[in-house]
PASENU-331744 format. One record per atom (N, C-alpha, C, CB): residue number from 1; atom name; z, x, y. Coordinates in steps of 0.05 Angstrom, whole numbers. Atoms other than C-alpha are relative to their C-alpha. Glycine has a CB too. Layout:
BEGIN
<pt n="NUM" atom="CA" Z="Z" X="X" Y="Y"/>
...
//
This chain:
BEGIN
<pt n="1" atom="N" Z="-8" X="28" Y="1"/>
<pt n="1" atom="CA" Z="5110" X="4684" Y="-1699"/>
<pt n="1" atom="C" Z="28" X="-2" Y="-12"/>
<pt n="1" atom="CB" Z="-21" X="-17" Y="-16"/>
<pt n="2" atom="N" Z="-27" X="3" Y="9"/>
<pt n="2" atom="CA" Z="5182" X="4663" Y="-1707"/>
<pt n="2" atom="C" Z="3" X="-28" Y="-12"/>
<pt n="2" atom="CB" Z="20" X="5" Y="23"/>
<pt n="3" atom="N" Z="-1" X="26" Y="13"/>
<pt n="3" atom="CA" Z="5184" X="4606" Y="-1758"/>
<pt n="3" atom="C" Z="20" X="1" Y="-23"/>
<pt n="3" atom="CB" Z="-28" X="-8" Y="-9"/>
<pt n="4" atom="N" Z="-21" X="0" Y="22"/>
<pt n="4" atom="CA" Z="5245" X="4590" Y="-1802"/>
<pt n="4" atom="C" Z="-13" X="-8" Y="-26"/>
<pt n="4" atom="CB" Z="22" X="-20" Y="7"/>
<pt n="5" atom="N" Z="12" X="9" Y="26"/>
<pt n="5" atom="CA" Z="5200" X="4556" Y="-1854"/>
<pt n="5" atom="C" Z="-17" X="23" Y="-12"/>
<pt n="5" atom="CB" Z="-17" X="-24" Y="5"/>
<pt n="6" atom="N" Z="15" X="-24" Y="10"/>
<pt n="6" atom="CA" Z="5155" X="4618" Y="-1859"/>
<pt n="6" atom="C" Z="20" X="20" Y="-12"/>
<pt n="6" atom="CB" Z="-17" X="13" Y="22"/>
<pt n="7" atom="N" Z="-20" X="-19" Y="10"/>
<pt n="7" atom="CA" Z="5218" X="4660" Y="-1869"/>
<pt n="7" atom="C" Z="11" X="-10" Y="-27"/>
<pt n="7" atom="CB" Z="23" X="3" Y="20"/>
<pt n="8" atom="N" Z="-9" X="12" Y="25"/>
<pt n="8" atom="CA" Z="5241" X="4612" Y="-1924"/>
<pt n="8" atom="C" Z="-20" X="6" Y="-22"/>
<pt n="8" atom="CB" Z="6" X="-30" Y="2"/>
<pt n="9" atom="N" Z="21" X="-5" Y="20"/>
<pt n="9" atom="CA" Z="5174" X="4617" Y="-1960"/>
<pt n="9" atom="C" Z="-1" X="29" Y="-8"/>
<pt n="9" atom="CB" Z="-27" X="-9" Y="12"/>
<pt n="10" atom="N" Z="1" X="-29" Y="6"/>
<pt n="10" atom="CA" Z="5175" X="4693" Y="-1955"/>
<pt n="10" atom="C" Z="26" X="11" Y="-13"/>
<pt n="10" atom="CB" Z="-6" X="16" Y="25"/>
<pt n="11" atom="N" Z="-25" X="-9" Y="13"/>
<pt n="11" atom="CA" Z="5246" X="4696" Y="-1983"/>
<pt n="11" atom="C" Z="19" X="14" Y="19"/>
<pt n="11" atom="CB" Z="-6" X="17" Y="-23"/>
<pt n="12" atom="N" Z="-17" X="-13" Y="-20"/>
<pt n="12" atom="CA" Z="5276" X="4724" Y="-1919"/>
<pt n="12" atom="C" Z="25" X="-17" Y="7"/>
<pt n="12" atom="CB" Z="-15" X="6" Y="26"/>
<pt n="13" atom="N" Z="-22" X="18" Y="-5"/>
<pt n="13" atom="CA" Z="5321" X="4663" Y="-1911"/>
<pt n="13" atom="C" Z="5" X="-15" Y="-26"/>
<pt n="13" atom="CB" Z="-7" X="-20" Y="24"/>
<pt n="14" atom="N" Z="-6" X="13" Y="25"/>
<pt n="14" atom="CA" Z="5356" X="4634" Y="-1972"/>
<pt n="14" atom="C" Z="-3" X="-31" Y="1"/>
<pt n="14" atom="CB" Z="28" X="7" Y="-10"/>
<pt n="15" atom="N" Z="2" X="29" Y="2"/>
<pt n="15" atom="CA" Z="5345" X="4562" Y="-1995"/>
<pt n="15" atom="C" Z="7" X="-8" Y="-29"/>
<pt n="15" atom="CB" Z="-28" X="-10" Y="8"/>
<pt n="16" atom="N" Z="-5" X="11" Y="27"/>
<pt n="16" atom="CA" Z="5364" X="4518" Y="-2054"/>
<pt n="16" atom="C" Z="-26" X="-14" Y="-8"/>
<pt n="16" atom="CB" Z="25" X="-20" Y="0"/>
<pt n="17" atom="N" Z="27" X="9" Y="7"/>
<pt n="17" atom="CA" Z="5294" X="4511" Y="-2082"/>
<pt n="17" atom="C" Z="3" X="-21" Y="-23"/>
<pt n="17" atom="CB" Z="-18" X="23" Y="-9"/>
<pt n="18" atom="N" Z="-1" X="20" Y="21"/>
<pt n="18" atom="CA" Z="5283" X="4448" Y="-2123"/>
<pt n="18" atom="C" Z="-28" X="-5" Y="-13"/>
<pt n="18" atom="CB" Z="10" X="-26" Y="11"/>
<pt n="19" atom="N" Z="27" X="4" Y="11"/>
<pt n="19" atom="CA" Z="5207" X="4449" Y="-2133"/>
<pt n="19" atom="C" Z="-19" X="17" Y="16"/>
<pt n="19" atom="CB" Z="-9" X="-30" Y="1"/>
<pt n="20" atom="N" Z="21" X="-14" Y="-14"/>
<pt n="20" atom="CA" Z="5145" X="4489" Y="-2116"/>
<pt n="20" atom="C" Z="-25" X="0" Y="-16"/>
<pt n="20" atom="CB" Z="8" X="28" Y="8"/>
<pt n="21" atom="N" Z="25" X="-5" Y="13"/>
<pt n="21" atom="CA" Z="5072" X="4497" Y="-2131"/>
<pt n="21" atom="C" Z="-14" X="22" Y="17"/>
<pt n="21" atom="CB" Z="-18" X="-26" Y="-2"/>
<pt n="22" atom="N" Z="13" X="-22" Y="-14"/>
<pt n="22" atom="CA" Z="5019" X="4545" Y="-2103"/>
<pt n="22" atom="C" Z="-1" X="-4" Y="30"/>
<pt n="22" atom="CB" Z="-28" X="3" Y="-10"/>
<pt n="23" atom="N" Z="3" X="6" Y="-29"/>
<pt n="23" atom="CA" Z="5016" X="4510" Y="-2035"/>
<pt n="23" atom="C" Z="24" X="-12" Y="14"/>
<pt n="23" atom="CB" Z="-23" X="-19" Y="3"/>
<pt n="24" atom="N" Z="-23" X="14" Y="-12"/>
<pt n="24" atom="CA" Z="5083" X="4476" Y="-2024"/>
<pt n="24" atom="C" Z="26" X="10" Y="-12"/>
<pt n="24" atom="CB" Z="-3" X="-31" Y="-5"/>
<pt n="25" atom="N" Z="-27" X="-7" Y="8"/>
<pt n="25" atom="CA" Z="5158" X="4488" Y="-2029"/>
<pt n="25" atom="C" Z="18" X="-22" Y="8"/>
<pt n="25" atom="CB" Z="8" X="28" Y="12"/>
<pt n="26" atom="N" Z="-19" X="21" Y="-7"/>
<pt n="26" atom="CA" Z="5214" X="4438" Y="-2032"/>
<pt n="26" atom="C" Z="28" X="12" Y="-5"/>
<pt n="26" atom="CB" Z="-4" X="-26" Y="-18"/>
<pt n="27" atom="N" Z="-27" X="-10" Y="2"/>
<pt n="27" atom="CA" Z="5288" X="4453" Y="-2021"/>
<pt n="27" atom="C" Z="19" X="-20" Y="12"/>
<pt n="27" atom="CB" Z="3" X="28" Y="15"/>
<pt n="28" atom="N" Z="-21" X="18" Y="-11"/>
<pt n="28" atom="CA" Z="5353" X="4417" Y="-2006"/>
<pt n="28" atom="C" Z="5" X="6" Y="29"/>
<pt n="28" atom="CB" Z="25" X="1" Y="-17"/>
<pt n="29" atom="N" Z="-6" X="-3" Y="-29"/>
<pt n="29" atom="CA" Z="5368" X="4406" Y="-1933"/>
<pt n="29" atom="C" Z="29" X="11" Y="3"/>
<pt n="29" atom="CB" Z="-2" X="-27" Y="15"/>
<pt n="30" atom="N" Z="-27" X="-10" Y="-6"/>
<pt n="30" atom="CA" Z="5427" X="4444" Y="-1904"/>
<pt n="30" atom="C" Z="16" X="-20" Y="17"/>
<pt n="30" atom="CB" Z="-1" X="27" Y="14"/>
<pt n="31" atom="N" Z="-13" X="21" Y="-15"/>
<pt n="31" atom="CA" Z="5442" X="4382" Y="-1862"/>
<pt n="31" atom="C" Z="-8" X="-27" Y="-11"/>
<pt n="31" atom="CB" Z="-7" X="2" Y="31"/>
<pt n="32" atom="N" Z="9" X="25" Y="12"/>
<pt n="32" atom="CA" Z="5433" X="4324" Y="-1910"/>
<pt n="32" atom="C" Z="15" X="-24" Y="12"/>
<pt n="32" atom="CB" Z="5" X="1" Y="-30"/>
<pt n="33" atom="N" Z="-13" X="24" Y="-9"/>
<pt n="33" atom="CA" Z="5445" X="4254" Y="-1885"/>
<pt n="33" atom="C" Z="4" X="-19" Y="-24"/>
<pt n="33" atom="CB" Z="-17" X="-14" Y="22"/>
<pt n="34" atom="N" Z="-4" X="15" Y="25"/>
<pt n="34" atom="CA" Z="5442" X="4227" Y="-1957"/>
<pt n="34" atom="C" Z="0" X="21" Y="-23"/>
<pt n="34" atom="CB" Z="-22" X="-22" Y="-5"/>
<pt n="35" atom="N" Z="-1" X="-18" Y="23"/>
<pt n="35" atom="CA" Z="5455" X="4258" Y="-2025"/>
<pt n="35" atom="C" Z="-28" X="8" Y="-9"/>
<pt n="35" atom="CB" Z="16" X="-13" Y="-23"/>
<pt n="36" atom="N" Z="25" X="-10" Y="10"/>
<pt n="36" atom="CA" Z="5397" X="4301" Y="-2047"/>
<pt n="36" atom="C" Z="-22" X="2" Y="20"/>
<pt n="36" atom="CB" Z="-9" X="-17" Y="-22"/>
<pt n="37" atom="N" Z="21" X="-1" Y="-20"/>
<pt n="37" atom="CA" Z="5360" X="4300" Y="-1981"/>
<pt n="37" atom="C" Z="-14" X="27" Y="-1"/>
<pt n="37" atom="CB" Z="12" X="-4" Y="29"/>
<pt n="38" atom="N" Z="15" X="-25" Y="3"/>
<pt n="38" atom="CA" Z="5304" X="4351" Y="-1988"/>
<pt n="38" atom="C" Z="-22" X="2" Y="21"/>
<pt n="38" atom="CB" Z="-12" X="1" Y="-28"/>
<pt n="39" atom="N" Z="21" X="-7" Y="-19"/>
<pt n="39" atom="CA" Z="5251" X="4384" Y="-1945"/>
<pt n="39" atom="C" Z="-23" X="11" Y="-16"/>
<pt n="39" atom="CB" Z="10" X="21" Y="22"/>
<pt n="40" atom="N" Z="25" X="-9" Y="14"/>
<pt n="40" atom="CA" Z="5179" X="4394" Y="-1969"/>
<pt n="40" atom="C" Z="-18" X="12" Y="22"/>
<pt n="40" atom="CB" Z="-14" X="-23" Y="-15"/>
<pt n="41" atom="N" Z="16" X="-14" Y="-20"/>
<pt n="41" atom="CA" Z="5137" X="4445" Y="-1932"/>
<pt n="41" atom="C" Z="-25" X="13" Y="-13"/>
<pt n="41" atom="CB" Z="17" X="22" Y="14"/>
<pt n="42" atom="N" Z="23" X="-15" Y="10"/>
<pt n="42" atom="CA" Z="5070" X="4479" Y="-1938"/>
<pt n="42" atom="C" Z="8" X="30" Y="0"/>
<pt n="42" atom="CB" Z="-26" X="-5" Y="17"/>
<pt n="43" atom="N" Z="-6" X="-29" Y="0"/>
<pt n="43" atom="CA" Z="5073" X="4553" Y="-1956"/>
<pt n="43" atom="C" Z="-16" X="15" Y="22"/>
<pt n="43" atom="CB" Z="-7" X="12" Y="-27"/>
<pt n="44" atom="N" Z="15" X="-11" Y="-23"/>
<pt n="44" atom="CA" Z="5020" X="4567" Y="-1903"/>
<pt n="44" atom="C" Z="10" X="-12" Y="25"/>
<pt n="44" atom="CB" Z="-31" X="-5" Y="-4"/>
<pt n="45" atom="N" Z="-10" X="10" Y="-26"/>
<pt n="45" atom="CA" Z="5042" X="4561" Y="-1831"/>
<pt n="45" atom="C" Z="-20" X="-19" Y="13"/>
<pt n="45" atom="CB" Z="7" X="23" Y="19"/>
<pt n="46" atom="N" Z="15" X="20" Y="-15"/>
<pt n="46" atom="CA" Z="5016" X="4499" Y="-1795"/>
<pt n="46" atom="C" Z="18" X="-10" Y="22"/>
<pt n="46" atom="CB" Z="-11" X="-23" Y="-17"/>
<pt n="47" atom="N" Z="-15" X="13" Y="-21"/>
<pt n="47" atom="CA" Z="5037" X="4465" Y="-1731"/>
<pt n="47" atom="C" Z="17" X="-23" Y="-12"/>
<pt n="47" atom="CB" Z="-18" X="-11" Y="22"/>
<pt n="48" atom="N" Z="-17" X="22" Y="10"/>
<pt n="48" atom="CA" Z="5094" X="4415" Y="-1742"/>
<pt n="48" atom="C" Z="-10" X="-27" Y="8"/>
<pt n="48" atom="CB" Z="29" X="5" Y="9"/>
<pt n="49" atom="N" Z="11" X="25" Y="-8"/>
<pt n="49" atom="CA" Z="5053" X="4361" Y="-1709"/>
<pt n="49" atom="C" Z="-19" X="-11" Y="-21"/>
<pt n="49" atom="CB" Z="-15" X="3" Y="28"/>
<pt n="50" atom="N" Z="14" X="10" Y="24"/>
<pt n="50" atom="CA" Z="5030" X="4322" Y="-1771"/>
<pt n="50" atom="C" Z="-27" X="-12" Y="8"/>
<pt n="50" atom="CB" Z="16" X="-20" Y="-15"/>
<pt n="51" atom="N" Z="25" X="14" Y="-7"/>
<pt n="51" atom="CA" Z="4977" X="4281" Y="-1735"/>
<pt n="51" atom="C" Z="-22" X="18" Y="10"/>
<pt n="51" atom="CB" Z="6" X="-21" Y="22"/>
<pt n="52" atom="N" Z="20" X="-20" Y="-8"/>
<pt n="52" atom="CA" Z="4942" X="4344" Y="-1712"/>
<pt n="52" atom="C" Z="-12" X="15" Y="-24"/>
<pt n="52" atom="CB" Z="12" X="20" Y="19"/>
<pt n="53" atom="N" Z="9" X="-14" Y="24"/>
<pt n="53" atom="CA" Z="4930" X="4367" Y="-1784"/>
<pt n="53" atom="C" Z="-25" X="-13" Y="-11"/>
<pt n="53" atom="CB" Z="22" X="1" Y="-21"/>
<pt n="54" atom="N" Z="23" X="11" Y="14"/>
<pt n="54" atom="CA" Z="4866" X="4359" Y="-1824"/>
<pt n="54" atom="C" Z="10" X="-19" Y="-21"/>
<pt n="54" atom="CB" Z="-18" X="23" Y="-12"/>
<pt n="55" atom="N" Z="-8" X="20" Y="20"/>
<pt n="55" atom="CA" Z="4869" X="4300" Y="-1871"/>
<pt n="55" atom="C" Z="7" X="12" Y="-27"/>
<pt n="55" atom="CB" Z="-22" X="-21" Y="-3"/>
<pt n="56" atom="N" Z="-4" X="-12" Y="26"/>
<pt n="56" atom="CA" Z="4865" X="4344" Y="-1933"/>
<pt n="56" atom="C" Z="28" X="13" Y="-1"/>
<pt n="56" atom="CB" Z="-22" X="20" Y="-6"/>
<pt n="57" atom="N" Z="-26" X="-13" Y="-1"/>
<pt n="57" atom="CA" Z="4927" X="4384" Y="-1912"/>
<pt n="57" atom="C" Z="22" X="-20" Y="-1"/>
<pt n="57" atom="CB" Z="2" X="18" Y="25"/>
<pt n="58" atom="N" Z="-21" X="20" Y="-1"/>
<pt n="58" atom="CA" Z="4968" X="4323" Y="-1896"/>
<pt n="58" atom="C" Z="1" X="-16" Y="-26"/>
<pt n="58" atom="CB" Z="-6" X="-19" Y="24"/>
<pt n="59" atom="N" Z="0" X="14" Y="26"/>
<pt n="59" atom="CA" Z="4946" X="4287" Y="-1959"/>
<pt n="59" atom="C" Z="13" X="16" Y="-22"/>
<pt n="59" atom="CB" Z="-29" X="-6" Y="-8"/>
<pt n="60" atom="N" Z="-13" X="-17" Y="21"/>
<pt n="60" atom="CA" Z="4966" X="4346" Y="-2003"/>
<pt n="60" atom="C" Z="30" X="2" Y="4"/>
<pt n="60" atom="CB" Z="-12" X="28" Y="1"/>
<pt n="61" atom="N" Z="-29" X="-1" Y="-5"/>
<pt n="61" atom="CA" Z="5034" X="4349" Y="-1968"/>
<pt n="61" atom="C" Z="13" X="-26" Y="-9"/>
<pt n="61" atom="CB" Z="5" X="5" Y="30"/>
<pt n="62" atom="N" Z="-11" X="26" Y="8"/>
<pt n="62" atom="CA" Z="5046" X="4275" Y="-1979"/>
<pt n="62" atom="C" Z="1" X="-2" Y="-31"/>
<pt n="62" atom="CB" Z="-16" X="-24" Y="12"/>
<pt n="63" atom="N" Z="0" X="1" Y="30"/>
<pt n="63" atom="CA" Z="5026" X="4281" Y="-2053"/>
<pt n="63" atom="C" Z="21" X="19" Y="-11"/>
<pt n="63" atom="CB" Z="-28" X="8" Y="-10"/>
<pt n="64" atom="N" Z="-22" X="-18" Y="9"/>
<pt n="64" atom="CA" Z="5073" X="4341" Y="-2061"/>
<pt n="64" atom="C" Z="27" X="-13" Y="4"/>
<pt n="64" atom="CB" Z="-2" X="27" Y="16"/>
<pt n="65" atom="N" Z="-25" X="14" Y="-6"/>
<pt n="65" atom="CA" Z="5129" X="4301" Y="-2029"/>
<pt n="65" atom="C" Z="5" X="-22" Y="-21"/>
<pt n="65" atom="CB" Z="-1" X="-13" Y="28"/>
<pt n="66" atom="N" Z="-2" X="20" Y="21"/>
<pt n="66" atom="CA" Z="5115" X="4245" Y="-2079"/>
<pt n="66" atom="C" Z="9" X="12" Y="-26"/>
<pt n="66" atom="CB" Z="-26" X="-15" Y="-3"/>
<pt n="67" atom="N" Z="-9" X="-13" Y="25"/>
<pt n="67" atom="CA" Z="5122" X="4294" Y="-2137"/>
<pt n="67" atom="C" Z="29" X="9" Y="1"/>
<pt n="67" atom="CB" Z="-18" X="25" Y="-5"/>
<pt n="68" atom="N" Z="-28" X="-8" Y="-4"/>
<pt n="68" atom="CA" Z="5187" X="4321" Y="-2109"/>
<pt n="68" atom="C" Z="19" X="-24" Y="-3"/>
<pt n="68" atom="CB" Z="4" X="13" Y="27"/>
<pt n="69" atom="N" Z="-17" X="24" Y="1"/>
<pt n="69" atom="CA" Z="5215" X="4251" Y="-2101"/>
<pt n="69" atom="C" Z="2" X="-10" Y="-29"/>
<pt n="69" atom="CB" Z="-12" X="-23" Y="17"/>
<pt n="70" atom="N" Z="0" X="9" Y="28"/>
<pt n="70" atom="CA" Z="5196" X="4233" Y="-2173"/>
<pt n="70" atom="C" Z="18" X="18" Y="-17"/>
<pt n="70" atom="CB" Z="-29" X="1" Y="-11"/>
<pt n="71" atom="N" Z="-17" X="-19" Y="14"/>
<pt n="71" atom="CA" Z="5229" X="4296" Y="-2201"/>
<pt n="71" atom="C" Z="29" X="-2" Y="8"/>
<pt n="71" atom="CB" Z="-10" X="29" Y="3"/>
<pt n="72" atom="N" Z="-27" X="1" Y="-11"/>
<pt n="72" atom="CA" Z="5289" X="4291" Y="-2156"/>
<pt n="72" atom="C" Z="15" X="-25" Y="-6"/>
<pt n="72" atom="CB" Z="-1" X="4" Y="31"/>
<pt n="73" atom="N" Z="-12" X="26" Y="7"/>
<pt n="73" atom="CA" Z="5301" X="4218" Y="-2171"/>
<pt n="73" atom="C" Z="13" X="1" Y="-28"/>
<pt n="73" atom="CB" Z="-21" X="-22" Y="0"/>
<pt n="74" atom="N" Z="-11" X="-3" Y="27"/>
<pt n="74" atom="CA" Z="5312" X="4234" Y="-2245"/>
<pt n="74" atom="C" Z="24" X="19" Y="0"/>
<pt n="74" atom="CB" Z="-21" X="9" Y="-19"/>
<pt n="75" atom="N" Z="-22" X="-19" Y="-1"/>
<pt n="75" atom="CA" Z="5357" X="4293" Y="-2228"/>
<pt n="75" atom="C" Z="25" X="-12" Y="12"/>
<pt n="75" atom="CB" Z="-9" X="25" Y="17"/>
<pt n="76" atom="N" Z="-23" X="12" Y="-13"/>
<pt n="76" atom="CA" Z="5402" X="4254" Y="-2181"/>
<pt n="76" atom="C" Z="12" X="-23" Y="-17"/>
<pt n="76" atom="CB" Z="-6" X="-9" Y="28"/>
<pt n="77" atom="N" Z="-10" X="22" Y="17"/>
<pt n="77" atom="CA" Z="5406" X="4194" Y="-2228"/>
<pt n="77" atom="C" Z="16" X="11" Y="-24"/>
<pt n="77" atom="CB" Z="-24" X="-17" Y="-10"/>
<pt n="78" atom="N" Z="-14" X="-12" Y="22"/>
<pt n="78" atom="CA" Z="5426" X="4239" Y="-2286"/>
<pt n="78" atom="C" Z="27" X="11" Y="9"/>
<pt n="78" atom="CB" Z="-16" X="23" Y="-12"/>
<pt n="79" atom="N" Z="-25" X="-11" Y="-10"/>
<pt n="79" atom="CA" Z="5480" X="4272" Y="-2243"/>
<pt n="79" atom="C" Z="20" X="-22" Y="5"/>
<pt n="79" atom="CB" Z="-5" X="15" Y="26"/>
<pt n="80" atom="N" Z="-18" X="23" Y="-6"/>
<pt n="80" atom="CA" Z="5509" X="4203" Y="-2226"/>
<pt n="80" atom="C" Z="12" X="-12" Y="-25"/>
<pt n="80" atom="CB" Z="-14" X="-21" Y="16"/>
<pt n="81" atom="N" Z="-9" X="12" Y="25"/>
<pt n="81" atom="CA" Z="5518" X="4184" Y="-2299"/>
<pt n="81" atom="C" Z="25" X="14" Y="-11"/>
<pt n="81" atom="CB" Z="-22" X="1" Y="-21"/>
//
């Protein structure tokens, strides 16, 4: 399987990691459309079609995204001061 996100998780492709836990990884986008734009992914490979995922997987991803936003919000606010 050829997946850029799997390569990022395995450390084969570099990223600017901003947060992670056992199941998820968050990093800054290389093509941000706003300051601090980040990407949150699962460490296990899943199809990119979100609506095809089990509810538990999608729920965990959304909760991880919420944690990243909370942490990132304070980081970017501090950088602006």
